[in-house]
N, C-alpha and C positions, 0 to 999 in steps of 0.2 A: 469478128467477134460478135456481133449482134445476131448472126445466124445460129451460133452455138446457142445462145439464150433462147431463141425461138425453137430450136430442136429439143431443148431440154424441157421447155413448156409443153410441147406436143407430147413428149414422152410421159410427163407427168399427168397430163390430161387424159392420155389413154388409160393409164393405170387407174386413175380415179374414177374415170367413167365405167370401165369395164367392172370394177369392184362394187360400184354403186348399183349397176344393173343386174349382176349375178349374185351378190350377197345381200344388198339392202332393200332392193326392189323386186326381188325374185318372185314374190307372192302377190305384189301389188299391181294394180292395172296402170296402163300409160297409155297415151294416145298413139304410142309407137307400135304395140303389140300387133301381130298379124290376125287378120279376120277381126272377131269381136272376143277374142281372148282377154281374160282378165288376170291372168297369172303366166309365168314362163311354161310351165306344164301344160296349160290350156293352148299356149302360142303353138308349142311343138306338136300337140295333137292336132291343131288347124292344118298343120304342114303335111301331117301323116306321118310324123316321125315318132318313134318309141321314147318312152320315159328314160330308157337308156342312153339315147342320144341326147337327152336335154342335159344330163351330167357329163358325158363325154364331151359335148361341144362347149358346155360352161367351163369344164376344167381346162381345155385347150385354150379357150379365150383368156383364162385366168393366167395360164403358164405363158402364153405369148405376151401378155400385157406386162408380166413380170421380167421376161427376157428384155422387152422394150426398154422398161425402166431401168433395168439393170445395166443395159448398154451406156447409160451416163458414165459409168465407172469401167465397165467391160465392153469396149464399143464392138468386139467382134459378136457380141449376142444380138445386135440390132437387127441385122439383115434377117438372121433365122426367125426372129421373133415377129418382124414387120411382115415377112413373106407368110408365115404360118397365118397372121392376122388377115392379110389380104385374102387369102384362100377362104379363110371362114366367113369374111364379109362379102366376098362374092357369092358364096353360098347362100348367105342370109337374104341378100337381093334376091336371088333366084327364088327362094321360097316366098317372098312377098309377091314376085310376079305370079308364081305358080297358083297362089290363091286369088290373084287379080285384086290384091290391095292397091289403093290409091298410091301414087307415086310417093308422095310425103312419108309414108310409113317406112320406105326405104332410105329416107335421108340420113338417120344415124348410122346405116351400114355403109352407106356410101361416103360419108364423111371419114369413117374410120378407115375405110379402103384408101381414099386419098392421102390421109395422114400417113400411114403405112408406107404408101408409095414414096412420098415425101422422104421419109426416113430412109428407106432403100436408095433412092435417087441420091440423097445427101452423103452417103457413104462412099459414092463413086465419084464425088467432085472434089 
């Protein structure tokens, strides 16, 4: 029973965090941004990605976060949402490595990758 509450907390945390980053903090500097970027667009520019990719990746992250959250009530949505989020987080880690960021800047992406893998693993237990 406690595992279910932990899984729900993880799903809520992912949704709130992704919405915070992509909607509330989109144009604000954070210590996690790649290179010396001060906004999401600058961060993607640092990685050599187009402005279009900012919105494609952001839209996908929000979509996958909503799928993960919705899986509280519709369990079949959990694995697709978490798998998609995992792929995007692997990409985020790769981008940080590409621009030779300190490892600490990859921590949020790594954390979301781990949480997504937990969601997938719990579906099979």
